[in-house]
C-alpha positions, 0 to 999 in steps of 0.5 A, spaced: 241 152 456 241 156 451 246 156 444 253 159 444 251 164 438 245 167 442 249 167 448 255 171 445 250 175 441 248 178 448 255 179 451 257 183 445 250 187 445 252 188 453 260 188 454 263 187 447 267 182 445 271 177 449 278 179 449 283 174 449 291 175 449 295 169 445 302 167 447 305 164 441 304 166 435 306 160 431 302 155 427 297 154 432 296 160 434 296 163 426 290 159 425 287 161 432 289 168 429 286 167 422 279 166 425 279 172 429 276 177 423 271 172 422 268 171 429 265 178 432 264 175 439 272 175 439 278 180 440 285 180 441 287 185 445 295 184 446 300 177 442 306 176 446 311 172 442 319 172 443 319 176 436 314 181 435 316 182 428 315 175 427 307 175 430 305 181 426 308 177 420 304 171 422 298 175 423 299 179 416 300 172 413 293 170 416 290 176 412 289 181 418 288 189 415 293 193 417 288 197 421 287 190 426 294 190 426 294 197 429 289 197 434 292 190 437 298 190 442 305 187 441 309 184 446 315 180 447 313 178 454 307 174 457 306 176 464 306 183 460 300 180 457 298 177 462 297 183 467 294 187 461 287 189 463 284 188 457 286 181 457 280 176 460 282 170 457 289 168 456 291 163 450 298 159 452 301 157 445 308 157 448 310 149 448 314 151 454 312 147 460 316 152 463 313 158 460 306 154 461 307 153 468 309 160 469 304 163 465 298 159 468 300 161 475 301 168 473 294 168 469 290 165 476 294 171 481 291 176 475 284 173 476 284 171 468 281 164 465 287 160 460 286 156 456 292 151 455 294 149 448 301 147 451 298 141 453 306 140 455 305 144 461 299 141 463 302 134 463 307 135 467 304 139 473 296 140 471 294 138 477 297 144 480 296 149 475 288 146 475 288 147 483 291 155 483 285 156 478 279 152 483 283 158 487 282 164 483 275 162 481 276 162 474 278 157 468 284 152 466 282 149 460 284 144 454 284 146 447 278 146 443 281 143 436 287 140 439 286 132 440 285 131 447 279 136 448 276 133 442 276 126 446 274 129 452 268 132 449 266 125 446 267 121 453 262 127 456 258 125 451 258 118 452 257 118 459 252 123 460 248 118 455 249 112 461 255 109 457 261 105 460 268 107 456 272 103 454 278 106 450 279 112 447 284 116 444 286 119 437 290 116 431 297 117 428 302 114 423 307 110 427 312 105 426 317 102 432 323 105 429 320 112 430 322 112 438 329 113 435 328 119 430 332 125 431 331 132 427 336 130 422 332 125 419 325 126 421 323 130 414 325 124 411 318 121 413 314 127 412 316 126 405 319 133 405 325 135 404 330 139 409 330 146 405 322 145 403 320 144 411 325 150 413 322 155 407 315 153 410 318 155 417 317 148 419 321 146 426 324 139 426 324 138 433 317 140 434 315 135 428 320 130 431 316 130 437 309 128 433 313 123 430 317 120 434 311 118 440 312 123 445 306 128 443 302 121 443 304 120 449 303 128 452 295 127 449 294 121 452 296 122 459 292 129 459 286 125 457 287 121 463 288 126 467 282 129 465 278 124 464 280 119 469 282 113 464 288 109 465 294 110 462 297 102 459 302 099 464 308 099 459 306 104 455 302 105 448 302 100 444 299 104 437 296 098 434 293 099 427 287 099 427 282 102 422 275 106 424 271 100 423 274 096 427 274 100 433 269 096 437 273 090 435 280 091 437 279 096 443 276 092 448 278 087 453 283 081 451 276 077 455 271 080 450 276 078 444 280 085 443 287 087 445 286 091 452 288 089 459 280 091 462 276 096 460 277 104 461 284 106 458 286 110 453 290 109 447 293 111 441 291 107 433 296 107 427 294 109 421 298 104 417 300 097 419 308 095 421 312 096 416 308 098 411 309 106 409 302 107 406 296 108 410 290 104 411 283 104 408 279 107 413 285 110 417 284 115 423 290 119 423 288 126 424 282 124 428 279 122 435 274 116 437 272 112 444 269 105 445 263 105 449 260 099 452 252 098 452 250 097 459 245 092 458 241 088 453 236 094 451 241 098 450 245 093 446 239 092 442 238 100 440 245 099 438 243 095 433 237 098 431 240 104 429 246 102 425 251 102 430 257 098 428 259 094 434 263 086 436 260 081 435 257 081 442 253 086 439 255 090 447 262 094 444 261 100 439 264 106 437 264 114 435 269 118 432 270 124 428 275 123 423 278 130 423 281 136 428 281 143 426 287 145 430 288 153 432 281 154 427 276 152 433 281 155 439 275 159 439 270 155 442 274 154 448 275 162 449 268 163 449 266 158 453 271 161 459 269 167 459 261 166 457 259 160 461 265 159 466 266 152 464 272 148 461 273 145 454 276 139 458 280 140 464 285 136 469 282 133 474 288 128 478 294 125 475 293 118 472 298 118 467 305 121 466 310 121 460 317 120 462 324 120 458 326 114 455 334 114 451 334 114 444 341 112 444 346 110 449 347 116 453 354 118 457 355 121 464 355 129 461 351 128 456 345 134 456 338 131 455 335 135 450 327 135 450 321 133 447 323 131 440 330 132 441 336 127 439 336 124 446 330 122 449 323 121 447 317 120 452 312 114 455 307 115 457 306 111 464 301 111 469 302 116 475 303 112 480 309 108 476 312 113 474 312 116 482 315 110 485 321 109 480 323 117 480 322 117 473 324 123 470 319 127 466 320 128 459 318 135 460 324 136 465 329 133 460 331 139 457 338 142 459 340 138 464 346 133 464 346 126 465 351 125 471 351 117 470 350 112 463 344 111 460 343 105 455 339 105 449 331 104 451 332 105 458 327 110 462 331 115 466 330 117 472 332 123 477 338 119 479 341 119 472 342 127 472 345 133 475 341 139 478 335 141 474 333 148 473 330 153 477 324 154 474 316 154 474 316 147 472 321 144 476 317 148 482 310 145 480 313 138 479 317 137 485 309 140 488 305 135 484 310 130 486 310 132 494 302 131 494 303 125 490 295 123 491 293 117 486 286 115 484 284 107 484 
């Protein structure tokens, strides 16, 4: 296989750069836009944002010259962008499940590849969206630079080498009390004053979803759905593990670790319980996979080439300490357009993220979604979520409770009134009605 830069150079000579449309010019989108002037194989034909002037300002903020801004079309309508014949690859970066589902379906209908930075939509109804793109002959891809795609890359590498994946995931900050944090007190945990965060344009609800465990659950569900790994039966445990000890703890209990078996996703904490100082060799910004040697010869090779293993010598780990978010996103656009390949993609419904009450909720209370005041998202096996009629966090926005829900209880469909009539609800119903679970 030719190296991607060689293929891209030929693409530029024959057809010009890959033509991208960006929906959502927030932080992730801005990081991608920053790289465009330095990536001759990419051009941005259209940028869609609810506030086009804000999108233009984002381009200036990342260093775009006026002539590049003037050559780019701006719109407030993602569907307008998708229909534009100059767009080959759609970057969906809104973070809205409803918008993401609608945009993914429209991209398939228009024969456009899509890179779903919008993990929220992917976890809510990814199998339905991926199937639409398979039928259209287009690519439905995770976003390189985001942790789920990078975990999938390590998992693919290990399996292609004939190694069995035991556990895979990412690192984060975590304390048990974070599950109940609201946007009002989120900044104290980031060491920022609310005024500082506002001046930097940081959205308190979005950043709270990173802290309260919801985003971690969403990302692990995406990895499970793409790789076939299992979601833990009672949610993520967030063990405090440094990268030197991944292979000692993230292995089955009968081998001396903490897992119920082999083949799970898990998020590791960068600090011990009750402490605010991050441990040495933490993996807060990184990703990892623990794998197992298939026989004694491979085990001996682990030792001979310096891999850190558990006491048996059979379990080892590979990790990446950092991810660069939008700075890496161009890799997904290039792979989709040039190779017709996804950088990770949903394959089955194995993990789900359900809404759990952050406090005692009363009938008539309105749920406010990911990172809000009312609920956080907990990872569950998809079959268990389906059986219990759990409300996915992706639909827990703008709907009212019809009966009380206790603090810490999972919110179900039976607890809420009518759901909004939008693409997210429609796609989720289609997924649940087709509900076929892998063993």
